[in-house]
DODRENDREN-772452 format. One record per residue (C-alpha): residue in three letters; x, y, z. Coordinates in nm, 4 decimals. Layout:
BEGIN
<pt><res>ALA</res><X>X</X><Y>Y</Y><Z>Z</Z></pt>
...
! end
This chain:
BEGIN
<pt><res>UNK</res><X>-15.3055</X><Y>-19.0516</Y><Z>4.4830</Z></pt>
<pt><res>UNK</res><X>-15.3798</X><Y>-19.2633</Y><Z>4.8200</Z></pt>
<pt><res>UNK</res><X>-15.5145</X><Y>-19.1064</Y><Z>5.1290</Z></pt>
<pt><res>UNK</res><X>-15.4482</X><Y>-19.0738</Y><Z>5.4788</Z></pt>
<pt><res>UNK</res><X>-15.5130</X><Y>-19.0195</Y><Z>5.7689</Z></pt>
<pt><res>UNK</res><X>-15.3901</X><Y>-19.0817</Y><Z>6.1505</Z></pt>
<pt><res>UNK</res><X>-15.4968</X><Y>-19.1419</Y><Z>6.4810</Z></pt>
<pt><res>UNK</res><X>-15.4647</X><Y>-18.8856</Y><Z>6.7522</Z></pt>
<pt><res>UNK</res><X>-15.1456</X><Y>-19.0989</Y><Z>6.9208</Z></pt>
<pt><res>UNK</res><X>-15.0038</X><Y>-18.9727</Y><Z>6.5620</Z></pt>
<pt><res>UNK</res><X>-15.0285</X><Y>-18.6736</Y><Z>6.5600</Z></pt>
<pt><res>UNK</res><X>-14.8836</X><Y>-18.6391</Y><Z>6.9689</Z></pt>
<pt><res>UNK</res><X>-14.5312</X><Y>-18.8454</Y><Z>6.8427</Z></pt>
<pt><res>UNK</res><X>-14.5083</X><Y>-18.6464</Y><Z>6.5077</Z></pt>
<pt><res>UNK</res><X>-14.5311</X><Y>-18.2981</Y><Z>6.7708</Z></pt>
<pt><res>UNK</res><X>-14.2872</X><Y>-18.4427</Y><Z>7.0133</Z></pt>
<pt><res>UNK</res><X>-14.0279</X><Y>-18.5544</Y><Z>6.6721</Z></pt>
<pt><res>UNK</res><X>-13.7245</X><Y>-18.2904</Y><Z>6.5609</Z></pt>
<pt><res>UNK</res><X>-13.7495</X><Y>-18.0653</Y><Z>6.3214</Z></pt>
<pt><res>UNK</res><X>-13.4556</X><Y>-18.2615</Y><Z>6.1551</Z></pt>
<pt><res>UNK</res><X>-13.6865</X><Y>-18.6343</Y><Z>6.2294</Z></pt>
<pt><res>UNK</res><X>-14.0049</X><Y>-18.4228</Y><Z>6.0960</Z></pt>
<pt><res>UNK</res><X>-13.8251</X><Y>-18.3888</Y><Z>5.7446</Z></pt>
<pt><res>UNK</res><X>-13.6577</X><Y>-18.7366</Y><Z>5.7633</Z></pt>
<pt><res>UNK</res><X>-14.0088</X><Y>-18.8830</Y><Z>5.8442</Z></pt>
<pt><res>UNK</res><X>-14.1446</X><Y>-18.7072</Y><Z>5.5583</Z></pt>
<pt><res>UNK</res><X>-13.8849</X><Y>-18.7457</Y><Z>5.2718</Z></pt>
<pt><res>UNK</res><X>-13.9721</X><Y>-19.0884</Y><Z>5.3787</Z></pt>
<pt><res>UNK</res><X>-14.3274</X><Y>-19.0769</Y><Z>5.3270</Z></pt>
<pt><res>UNK</res><X>-14.2643</X><Y>-18.9229</Y><Z>4.9771</Z></pt>
<pt><res>UNK</res><X>-14.0991</X><Y>-19.2089</Y><Z>4.8808</Z></pt>
<pt><res>UNK</res><X>-14.3878</X><Y>-19.4693</Y><Z>5.0266</Z></pt>
<pt><res>UNK</res><X>-14.6569</X><Y>-19.2814</Y><Z>4.8404</Z></pt>
<pt><res>UNK</res><X>-14.4674</X><Y>-19.3385</Y><Z>4.4940</Z></pt>
<pt><res>UNK</res><X>-14.4431</X><Y>-19.6785</Y><Z>4.5764</Z></pt>
<pt><res>UNK</res><X>-14.8000</X><Y>-19.6974</Y><Z>4.6781</Z></pt>
<pt><res>UNK</res><X>-14.9260</X><Y>-19.4893</Y><Z>4.3393</Z></pt>
<pt><res>UNK</res><X>-14.6809</X><Y>-19.7159</Y><Z>4.0990</Z></pt>
<pt><res>UNK</res><X>-14.8403</X><Y>-20.0483</Y><Z>4.2570</Z></pt>
<pt><res>UNK</res><X>-14.4962</X><Y>-20.2195</Y><Z>4.2963</Z></pt>
<pt><res>UNK</res><X>-14.3677</X><Y>-20.3013</Y><Z>4.6107</Z></pt>
<pt><res>UNK</res><X>-14.1884</X><Y>-20.0829</Y><Z>4.8379</Z></pt>
<pt><res>UNK</res><X>-13.7857</X><Y>-20.0196</Y><Z>4.8156</Z></pt>
<pt><res>UNK</res><X>-13.5998</X><Y>-20.1328</Y><Z>5.0065</Z></pt>
<pt><res>UNK</res><X>-13.4678</X><Y>-19.8836</Y><Z>5.2320</Z></pt>
<pt><res>UNK</res><X>-13.8456</X><Y>-19.8480</Y><Z>5.3519</Z></pt>
<pt><res>UNK</res><X>-13.8292</X><Y>-20.1848</Y><Z>5.4865</Z></pt>
<pt><res>UNK</res><X>-14.1692</X><Y>-20.2452</Y><Z>5.4707</Z></pt>
<pt><res>UNK</res><X>-14.3136</X><Y>-20.5503</Y><Z>5.6816</Z></pt>
<pt><res>UNK</res><X>-14.6294</X><Y>-20.6371</Y><Z>5.9257</Z></pt>
<pt><res>UNK</res><X>-14.5675</X><Y>-20.6669</Y><Z>6.2574</Z></pt>
<pt><res>UNK</res><X>-14.5394</X><Y>-20.9677</Y><Z>6.4668</Z></pt>
<pt><res>UNK</res><X>-14.8508</X><Y>-21.0413</Y><Z>6.7050</Z></pt>
<pt><res>UNK</res><X>-15.0421</X><Y>-20.7211</Y><Z>6.5916</Z></pt>
<pt><res>UNK</res><X>-15.2471</X><Y>-20.8285</Y><Z>6.2974</Z></pt>
<pt><res>UNK</res><X>-15.2785</X><Y>-20.6238</Y><Z>5.9809</Z></pt>
<pt><res>UNK</res><X>-15.0454</X><Y>-20.3423</Y><Z>6.1744</Z></pt>
<pt><res>UNK</res><X>-14.7336</X><Y>-20.2224</Y><Z>5.9531</Z></pt>
<pt><res>UNK</res><X>-14.4236</X><Y>-20.0748</Y><Z>6.0031</Z></pt>
<pt><res>UNK</res><X>-14.2141</X><Y>-19.8265</Y><Z>5.7956</Z></pt>
<pt><res>UNK</res><X>-13.8291</X><Y>-19.7388</Y><Z>5.8515</Z></pt>
<pt><res>UNK</res><X>-13.7780</X><Y>-19.3608</Y><Z>5.8319</Z></pt>
<pt><res>UNK</res><X>-13.4397</X><Y>-19.3072</Y><Z>5.9566</Z></pt>
<pt><res>UNK</res><X>-13.1998</X><Y>-19.5522</Y><Z>6.1163</Z></pt>
<pt><res>UNK</res><X>-13.3462</X><Y>-19.5315</Y><Z>6.4707</Z></pt>
<pt><res>UNK</res><X>-13.7178</X><Y>-19.4000</Y><Z>6.3229</Z></pt>
<pt><res>UNK</res><X>-14.0290</X><Y>-19.6062</Y><Z>6.2830</Z></pt>
<pt><res>UNK</res><X>-14.3647</X><Y>-19.5167</Y><Z>6.1727</Z></pt>
<pt><res>UNK</res><X>-14.6681</X><Y>-19.7784</Y><Z>6.2140</Z></pt>
<pt><res>UNK</res><X>-14.9400</X><Y>-19.7967</Y><Z>6.0104</Z></pt>
<pt><res>UNK</res><X>-15.2645</X><Y>-20.0087</Y><Z>5.8569</Z></pt>
<pt><res>UNK</res><X>-15.4582</X><Y>-19.9791</Y><Z>5.5388</Z></pt>
<pt><res>UNK</res><X>-15.8145</X><Y>-19.8892</Y><Z>5.6654</Z></pt>
<pt><res>UNK</res><X>-16.1174</X><Y>-19.8381</Y><Z>5.3656</Z></pt>
<pt><res>UNK</res><X>-16.0578</X><Y>-19.6817</Y><Z>5.0166</Z></pt>
<pt><res>UNK</res><X>-16.1752</X><Y>-19.3551</Y><Z>5.0498</Z></pt>
<pt><res>UNK</res><X>-16.0865</X><Y>-19.2491</Y><Z>4.7144</Z></pt>
<pt><res>UNK</res><X>-16.2752</X><Y>-19.5439</Y><Z>4.4670</Z></pt>
<pt><res>UNK</res><X>-15.9783</X><Y>-19.7286</Y><Z>4.3739</Z></pt>
<pt><res>UNK</res><X>-15.7097</X><Y>-19.5465</Y><Z>4.5541</Z></pt>
<pt><res>UNK</res><X>-15.5205</X><Y>-19.6785</Y><Z>4.9111</Z></pt>
<pt><res>UNK</res><X>-15.5978</X><Y>-19.5479</Y><Z>5.1981</Z></pt>
<pt><res>UNK</res><X>-15.3649</X><Y>-19.4957</Y><Z>5.4846</Z></pt>
<pt><res>UNK</res><X>-15.3703</X><Y>-19.5092</Y><Z>5.8766</Z></pt>
<pt><res>UNK</res><X>-15.0912</X><Y>-19.3500</Y><Z>6.0508</Z></pt>
<pt><res>UNK</res><X>-15.0817</X><Y>-19.5218</Y><Z>6.3928</Z></pt>
<pt><res>UNK</res><X>-14.7041</X><Y>-19.4375</Y><Z>6.5545</Z></pt>
<pt><res>UNK</res><X>-14.4200</X><Y>-19.2433</Y><Z>6.4744</Z></pt>
<pt><res>UNK</res><X>-14.1352</X><Y>-19.2419</Y><Z>6.6492</Z></pt>
<pt><res>UNK</res><X>-13.7079</X><Y>-19.2684</Y><Z>6.6733</Z></pt>
<pt><res>UNK</res><X>-13.7728</X><Y>-19.5635</Y><Z>7.0177</Z></pt>
<pt><res>UNK</res><X>-14.0625</X><Y>-19.7331</Y><Z>7.1259</Z></pt>
<pt><res>UNK</res><X>-14.3391</X><Y>-19.7307</Y><Z>6.9319</Z></pt>
<pt><res>UNK</res><X>-14.3833</X><Y>-20.1405</Y><Z>6.9683</Z></pt>
<pt><res>UNK</res><X>-14.5275</X><Y>-20.1854</Y><Z>7.2975</Z></pt>
<pt><res>UNK</res><X>-14.8179</X><Y>-20.0631</Y><Z>7.1647</Z></pt>
<pt><res>UNK</res><X>-14.8034</X><Y>-20.0238</Y><Z>6.7601</Z></pt>
! end
């Protein structure tokens, strides 16, 4: 099972989301985790891709106007992917991804 952590800014971002936005984000994370577990490609709807100008940082779409950024960290459990969530927001996360 993949492991996760988040930076302090992510926690503040998540807390600022509406309850409906939090539900949408967590639903997208469930799909994200399923894709990580199967070792395949991410489904198209998540639109996971690297961010230009931010080496090693990726974005994931969780709503029409919702994005989250993450990076891969050092594995905490042998053989499992470790994801560090950086930002989550309906708008404006790309100035400091």
